[in-house]
One Martini backbone bead per residue (centre of mass of N, CA, C, O) as a GRO file, in nm:
protein
  316
    1MET     BB    1   2.511   4.789  -4.588
    2ARG     BB    2   2.388   4.716  -4.311
    3GLN     BB    3   2.223   4.475  -4.419
    4LEU     BB    4   2.468   4.304  -4.524
    5VAL     BB    5   2.603   4.260  -4.251
    6THR     BB    6   2.367   4.128  -4.109
    7PHE     BB    7   2.345   3.876  -4.295
    8LEU     BB    8   2.634   3.773  -4.267
    9ALA     BB    9   2.605   3.714  -3.968
   10ALA     BB   10   2.361   3.523  -3.973
   11PHE     BB   11   2.500   3.306  -4.156
   12CYS     BB   12   2.741   3.245  -3.967
   13LEU     BB   13   2.567   3.140  -3.735
   14LEU     BB   14   2.413   2.918  -3.878
   15ALA     BB   15   2.671   2.751  -3.963
   16ALA     BB   16   2.776   2.690  -3.684
   17SER     BB   17   2.522   2.539  -3.573
   18THR     BB   18   2.523   2.310  -3.796
   19ALA     BB   19   2.812   2.202  -3.728
   20GLY     BB   20   2.744   2.120  -3.430
   21MET     BB   21   2.521   1.922  -3.488
   22ALA     BB   22   2.694   1.731  -3.660
   23GLN     BB   23   2.890   1.655  -3.439
   24ASP     BB   24   2.683   1.532  -3.240
   25LYS     BB   25   2.601   1.294  -3.455
   26THR     BB   26   2.853   1.152  -3.423
   27PRO     BB   27   2.972   0.856  -3.372
   28ALA     BB   28   3.100   0.677  -3.128
   29PRO     BB   29   3.338   0.489  -3.044
   30LYS     BB   30   3.383   0.167  -2.991
   31GLN     BB   31   3.398  -0.044  -2.759
   32ALA     BB   32   3.549  -0.294  -2.619
   33ALA     BB   33   3.499  -0.607  -2.582
   34LYS     BB   34   3.419  -0.809  -2.343
   35GLN     BB   35   3.549  -1.060  -2.189
   36ALA     BB   36   3.472  -1.366  -2.143
   37VAL     BB   37   3.323  -1.548  -1.875
   38PRO     BB   38   3.335  -1.828  -1.730
   39ASP     BB   39   3.103  -2.026  -1.568
   40SER     BB   40   3.343  -2.200  -1.474
   41PHE     BB   41   3.595  -2.278  -1.228
   42ARG     BB   42   3.904  -2.464  -1.252
   43PRO     BB   43   4.148  -2.553  -1.086
   44ALA     BB   44   4.453  -2.687  -1.119
   45THR     BB   45   4.422  -2.757  -0.804
   46ILE     BB   46   4.360  -2.985  -0.523
   47ASN     BB   47   4.374  -2.921  -0.166
   48PHE     BB   48   4.403  -3.172   0.106
   49SER     BB   49   4.345  -3.346   0.401
   50GLY     BB   50   4.435  -3.674   0.565
   51LYS     BB   51   4.361  -4.019   0.680
   52LEU     BB   52   4.461  -4.319   0.769
   53TYR     BB   53   4.303  -4.643   0.699
   54SER     BB   54   4.137  -4.932   0.752
   55PRO     BB   55   3.900  -5.095   0.577
   56VAL     BB   56   3.937  -5.354   0.782
   57LYS     BB   57   3.837  -5.361   1.132
   58LEU     BB   58   3.863  -5.595   1.408
   59SER     BB   59   3.751  -5.687   1.722
   60VAL     BB   60   3.856  -5.849   2.038
   61PHE     BB   61   3.692  -6.022   2.304
   62LEU     BB   62   3.631  -6.087   2.627
   63PRO     BB   63   3.368  -6.301   2.756
   64TYR     BB   64   3.521  -6.303   3.037
   65ASN     BB   65   3.632  -6.335   3.341
   66ALA     BB   66   3.986  -6.384   3.288
   67LYS     BB   67   4.274  -6.569   3.241
   68ILE     BB   68   4.580  -6.572   3.087
   69THR     BB   69   4.745  -6.872   2.940
   70ALA     BB   70   4.794  -6.760   2.649
   71LEU     BB   71   5.032  -6.607   2.395
   72THR     BB   72   5.063  -6.554   2.023
   73GLY     BB   73   4.997  -6.263   1.966
   74LYS     BB   74   5.119  -5.989   1.763
   75ILE     BB   75   5.234  -5.714   1.644
   76GLY     BB   76   5.224  -5.759   1.283
   77GLN     BB   77   5.083  -6.014   1.247
   78GLN     BB   78   5.006  -6.255   1.022
   79VAL     BB   79   4.663  -6.359   0.967
   80LYS     BB   80   4.409  -6.588   0.994
   81ARG     BB   81   4.122  -6.706   1.009
   82ASP     BB   82   4.113  -6.860   1.329
   83ASP     BB   83   4.353  -6.790   1.454
   84ILE     BB   84   4.539  -6.810   1.746
   85LEU     BB   85   4.597  -6.557   2.011
   86ALA     BB   86   4.454  -6.694   2.270
   87ARG     BB   87   4.431  -6.794   2.613
   88TYR     BB   88   4.164  -6.899   2.862
   89GLU     BB   89   4.023  -6.921   3.168
   90ILE     BB   90   3.751  -7.077   3.264
   91PRO     BB   91   3.511  -7.039   3.460
   92LEU     BB   92   3.326  -7.250   3.654
   93GLU     BB   93   3.035  -7.130   3.610
   94THR     BB   94   3.067  -7.149   3.295
   95ARG     BB   95   3.109  -7.462   3.279
   96MET     BB   96   2.840  -7.536   3.396
   97ASP     BB   97   2.657  -7.398   3.195
   98GLU     BB   98   2.773  -7.530   2.943
   99LYS     BB   99   2.706  -7.816   3.012
  100THR     BB  100   2.410  -7.780   3.010
  101LYS     BB  101   2.385  -7.699   2.705
  102LEU     BB  102   2.548  -7.980   2.616
  103SER     BB  103   2.325  -8.153   2.712
  104PRO     BB  104   2.115  -8.447   2.622
  105ALA     BB  105   1.885  -8.479   2.844
  106ASN     BB  106   1.643  -8.341   2.715
  107ILE     BB  107   1.627  -8.541   2.466
  108LYS     BB  108   1.586  -8.798   2.630
  109GLU     BB  109   1.325  -8.715   2.769
  110ILE     BB  110   1.155  -8.671   2.508
  111GLU     BB  111   1.204  -8.967   2.397
  112TYR     BB  112   1.059  -9.091   2.639
  113LYS     BB  113   0.778  -8.969   2.602
  114ILE     BB  114   0.724  -9.082   2.320
  115ALA     BB  115   0.738  -9.382   2.403
  116MET     BB  116   0.501  -9.361   2.600
  117ALA     BB  117   0.290  -9.272   2.396
  118ASP     BB  118   0.316  -9.525   2.218
  119LYS     BB  119   0.232  -9.720   2.435
  120GLU     BB  120  -0.056  -9.601   2.483
  121ILE     BB  121  -0.163  -9.628   2.199
  122ASP     BB  122  -0.132  -9.933   2.177
  123ARG     BB  123  -0.319  -9.995   2.427
  124LEU     BB  124  -0.566  -9.841   2.320
  125SER     BB  125  -0.590  -9.994   2.050
  126ALA     BB  126  -0.646 -10.283   2.190
  127LYS     BB  127  -0.891 -10.186   2.347
  128ALA     BB  128  -1.070 -10.107   2.099
  129LYS     BB  129  -1.099 -10.398   2.000
  130GLU     BB  130  -1.233 -10.513   2.258
  131LEU     BB  131  -1.472 -10.321   2.258
  132GLN     BB  132  -1.589 -10.379   1.981
  133ALA     BB  133  -1.642 -10.679   2.043
  134MET     BB  134  -1.824 -10.627   2.288
  135SER     BB  135  -2.036 -10.447   2.150
  136GLN     BB  136  -2.148 -10.678   1.955
  137ARG     BB  137  -2.236 -10.830   2.257
  138ASN     BB  138  -2.335 -10.610   2.465
  139MET     BB  139  -2.069 -10.537   2.668
  140ALA     BB  140  -2.030 -10.245   2.547
  141SER     BB  141  -2.029  -9.916   2.544
  142GLN     BB  142  -2.024  -9.627   2.352
  143GLN     BB  143  -1.873  -9.458   2.563
  144SER     BB  144  -1.623  -9.618   2.592
  145LEU     BB  145  -1.531  -9.593   2.292
  146THR     BB  146  -1.511  -9.280   2.301
  147MET     BB  147  -1.302  -9.249   2.533
  148ASN     BB  148  -1.084  -9.416   2.395
  149SER     BB  149  -1.052  -9.235   2.150
  150LYS     BB  150  -0.969  -8.970   2.303
  151GLU     BB  151  -0.711  -9.090   2.429
  152ILE     BB  152  -0.564  -9.137   2.161
  153GLU     BB  153  -0.573  -8.842   2.062
  154VAL     BB  154  -0.414  -8.715   2.287
  155TYR     BB  155  -0.151  -8.875   2.240
  156ARG     BB  156  -0.102  -8.787   1.964
  157LYS     BB  157  -0.071  -8.484   2.019
  158GLU     BB  158   0.161  -8.525   2.222
  159LYS     BB  159   0.355  -8.642   2.005
  160VAL     BB  160   0.367  -8.394   1.821
  161SER     BB  161   0.475  -8.205   2.024
  162LEU     BB  162   0.731  -8.366   2.097
  163ALA     BB  163   0.859  -8.366   1.819
  164GLU     BB  164   0.895  -8.063   1.817
  165GLN     BB  165   1.080  -8.041   2.067
  166LEU     BB  166   1.300  -8.228   1.960
  167THR     BB  167   1.389  -8.069   1.725
  168LEU     BB  168   1.471  -7.813   1.875
  169ALA     BB  169   1.676  -7.943   2.076
  170ARG     BB  170   1.866  -8.032   1.850
  171GLU     BB  171   1.924  -7.759   1.739
  172LEU     BB  172   2.029  -7.617   2.000
  173LEU     BB  173   2.264  -7.821   2.045
  174SER     BB  174   2.410  -7.762   1.781
  175ASP     BB  175   2.450  -7.459   1.834
  176HIS     BB  176   2.608  -7.491   2.096
  177VAL     BB  177   2.842  -7.647   1.980
  178GLU     BB  178   2.927  -7.438   1.772
  179LEU     BB  179   2.984  -7.213   1.974
  180ALA     BB  180   3.189  -7.368   2.156
  181GLU     BB  181   3.400  -7.415   1.937
  182ASP     BB  182   3.448  -7.116   1.880
  183ARG     BB  183   3.546  -7.059   2.179
  184PHE     BB  184   3.696  -7.348   2.283
  185GLY     BB  185   3.698  -7.557   2.063
  186LYS     BB  186   3.711  -7.900   1.981
  187ALA     BB  187   3.683  -7.994   2.276
  188ALA     BB  188   3.407  -7.919   2.228
  189GLY     BB  189   3.079  -8.081   2.318
  190VAL     BB  190   2.886  -8.323   2.383
  191GLY     BB  191   2.947  -8.324   2.719
  192LYS     BB  192   3.190  -8.108   2.659
  193MET     BB  193   3.435  -7.916   2.869
  194PRO     BB  194   3.686  -7.710   2.873
  195LYS     BB  195   3.913  -7.500   3.062
  196ASP     BB  196   3.982  -7.355   2.778
  197GLY     BB  197   3.988  -7.068   2.593
  198ILE     BB  198   3.958  -6.885   2.273
  199ILE     BB  199   4.140  -6.665   2.064
  200LYS     BB  200   4.047  -6.526   1.748
  201ALA     BB  201   4.057  -6.448   1.434
  202PRO     BB  202   3.818  -6.252   1.237
  203THR     BB  203   4.044  -6.219   1.007
  204ASP     BB  204   4.228  -6.136   0.754
  205GLY     BB  205   4.561  -6.016   0.842
  206TYR     BB  206   4.656  -5.775   1.106
  207VAL     BB  207   4.804  -5.694   1.394
  208MET     BB  208   4.745  -5.364   1.515
  209TRP     BB  209   4.640  -5.427   1.818
  210MET     BB  210   4.708  -5.421   2.184
  211ASN     BB  211   4.653  -5.466   2.488
  212PRO     BB  212   4.859  -5.333   2.730
  213GLU     BB  213   4.756  -5.562   2.953
  214LEU     BB  214   4.840  -5.788   2.788
  215ARG     BB  215   4.925  -6.092   2.959
  216LEU     BB  216   5.068  -6.352   3.101
  217GLY     BB  217   4.840  -6.408   3.376
  218VAL     BB  218   4.631  -6.215   3.345
  219LYS     BB  219   4.334  -6.040   3.460
  220LEU     BB  220   4.027  -5.981   3.294
  221ALA     BB  221   3.762  -5.832   3.186
  222LYS     BB  222   3.473  -5.824   3.064
  223ASP     BB  223   3.497  -5.697   2.732
  224ALA     BB  224   3.773  -5.686   2.670
  225GLU     BB  225   3.998  -5.552   2.460
  226LEU     BB  226   4.258  -5.720   2.275
  227PHE     BB  227   4.219  -5.689   1.949
  228GLN     BB  228   4.330  -5.572   1.619
  229VAL     BB  229   4.219  -5.664   1.300
  230GLY     BB  230   4.357  -5.588   0.967
  231LYS     BB  231   4.385  -5.421   0.667
  232LEU     BB  232   4.682  -5.284   0.467
  233ASN     BB  233   4.613  -5.387   0.146
  234PRO     BB  234   4.469  -5.149   0.092
  235MET     BB  235   4.420  -4.819   0.182
  236ILE     BB  236   4.266  -4.539   0.335
  237ILE     BB  237   4.157  -4.184   0.273
  238ARG     BB  238   4.030  -3.951   0.490
  239ALA     BB  239   3.819  -3.671   0.414
  240GLN     BB  240   3.733  -3.314   0.452
  241VAL     BB  241   3.539  -3.158   0.198
  242HIS     BB  242   3.463  -2.899   0.050
  243GLU     BB  243   3.190  -2.822  -0.150
  244ILE     BB  244   3.353  -2.693  -0.389
  245GLU     BB  245   3.561  -2.935  -0.419
  246ALA     BB  246   3.374  -3.180  -0.423
  247GLN     BB  247   3.231  -3.110  -0.703
  248LYS     BB  248   3.517  -3.158  -0.867
  249LEU     BB  249   3.496  -3.449  -0.804
  250LYS     BB  250   3.593  -3.789  -0.920
  251GLU     BB  251   3.573  -4.099  -0.960
  252GLY     BB  252   3.916  -4.223  -1.025
  253GLU     BB  253   4.088  -4.000  -0.959
  254ALA     BB  254   4.401  -3.890  -0.935
  255ALA     BB  255   4.661  -3.891  -0.678
  256THR     BB  256   4.870  -3.722  -0.446
  257VAL     BB  257   5.087  -3.824  -0.157
  258THR     BB  258   5.192  -3.670   0.151
  259PHE     BB  259   5.402  -3.711   0.443
  260ASP     BB  260   5.532  -3.562   0.718
  261SER     BB  261   5.661  -3.847   0.835
  262MET     BB  262   5.763  -3.886   0.497
  263PRO     BB  263   5.987  -3.747   0.367
  264GLY     BB  264   6.030  -3.750   0.003
  265LYS     BB  265   5.740  -3.899  -0.040
  266THR     BB  266   5.531  -4.041  -0.306
  267TYR     BB  267   5.188  -4.106  -0.355
  268SER     BB  268   4.936  -4.306  -0.490
  269ALA     BB  269   4.592  -4.228  -0.573
  270THR     BB  270   4.224  -4.296  -0.550
  271VAL     BB  271   3.907  -4.204  -0.598
  272SER     BB  272   3.643  -4.399  -0.427
  273ARG     BB  273   3.458  -4.179  -0.254
  274ILE     BB  274   3.137  -3.987  -0.293
  275PRO     BB  275   2.918  -3.834  -0.132
  276TRP     BB  276   2.588  -3.692  -0.125
  277ALA     BB  277   2.614  -3.655   0.186
  278PRO     BB  278   2.692  -3.458   0.429
  279ILE     BB  279   2.797  -3.326   0.709
  280PRO     BB  280   2.668  -3.227   0.976
  281SER     BB  281   2.522  -2.888   0.994
  282THR     BB  282   2.470  -2.588   0.992
  283LEU     BB  283   2.313  -2.350   0.797
  284GLN     BB  284   2.560  -2.132   0.801
  285GLN     BB  285   2.744  -2.352   0.706
  286PRO     BB  286   2.949  -2.527   0.533
  287SER     BB  287   2.996  -2.801   0.352
  288TYR     BB  288   3.102  -3.140   0.414
  289TYR     BB  289   3.291  -3.432   0.277
  290ASP     BB  290   3.341  -3.777   0.292
  291VAL     BB  291   3.636  -3.865   0.149
  292GLU     BB  292   3.777  -4.125  -0.050
  293LEU     BB  293   4.097  -4.307  -0.079
  294THR     BB  294   4.308  -4.512  -0.245
  295ILE     BB  295   4.610  -4.684  -0.119
  296PRO     BB  296   4.879  -4.845  -0.171
  297ASN     BB  297   5.059  -5.116   0.052
  298PRO     BB  298   5.294  -5.348  -0.014
  299THR     BB  299   5.510  -5.270   0.236
  300LEU     BB  300   5.370  -5.157   0.511
  301GLU     BB  301   5.464  -4.846   0.581
  302LEU     BB  302   5.172  -4.780   0.620
  303LYS     BB  303   4.984  -4.621   0.878
  304GLU     BB  304   4.754  -4.578   1.087
  305GLY     BB  305   4.697  -4.210   1.119
  306LEU     BB  306   4.823  -4.084   0.893
  307LYS     BB  307   4.909  -3.760   0.777
  308GLY     BB  308   4.794  -3.619   0.462
  309GLN     BB  309   4.869  -3.468   0.143
  310ILE     BB  310   4.643  -3.373  -0.124
  311THR     BB  311   4.667  -3.396  -0.486
  312ILE     BB  312   4.450  -3.259  -0.746
  313GLN     BB  313   4.379  -3.291  -1.096
  314PRO     BB  314   4.131  -3.187  -1.268
  315GLU     BB  315   3.929  -3.253  -1.512
  316LYS     BB  316   3.864  -3.064  -1.813
   0.00000   0.00000   0.00000
């Protein structure tokens, strides 16, 4: 009887151990698969700020220390290339120097030297014929014929040199006349120098800035900036964009622009330039790129220097 009880106890212990092992081998329930994370994230919008600039803006400078004698240009005026903006009194020493450059005296002197060289060549050529005839009668030596031939050759080379000098002198005079007409008007020319010079618009556009000292009768220093003339339609917006946002932009993408100084108005713009090289910076700092956008300005209400907030929705 005691052996039977021991057998039953051992059997029960073996059964419990087998059931525990079977339970340990039961596979655990599978965990829910993690949601895939996209390789790149494109935000719904990209926002940055920039400033308005004229795409073409040229400055006009006073070429001499001079007094302003007439002033026709004014801020906001639409001008064409070569329109007269101001006139100034040409200093006496400048007029004297310009008259020298516009004088044809050097050309006339070279022409005179060429004529004299031709005269000497003709004289020596006639002499060569006489010496040749005399040589046949043993009345002239071969040495005299050789010397005469060398003299003719010298004058011919001198004539070639003078002809080159004459060509250069004529070209220089033509250039001086062209430059004088540009600076002083059509009144300037060969041997002619007016008392007043002119300041002309360098390009088509609008007078965007005038020197605050520019007045009728005022005397200004040489190289003083007088005017800035530029184009206003369209204008460009320049912005420094962080490298992360710059890589998400594409040329031709549309943007909207608002200006703090013009509340309630929204303007359309287009990304027109994205450089491949960043603004120089230290190795530890992130890179920024000078991005440009083009914005129409048909009513000319947008002015250079206005700061705007730019919003772009990148393409999906």
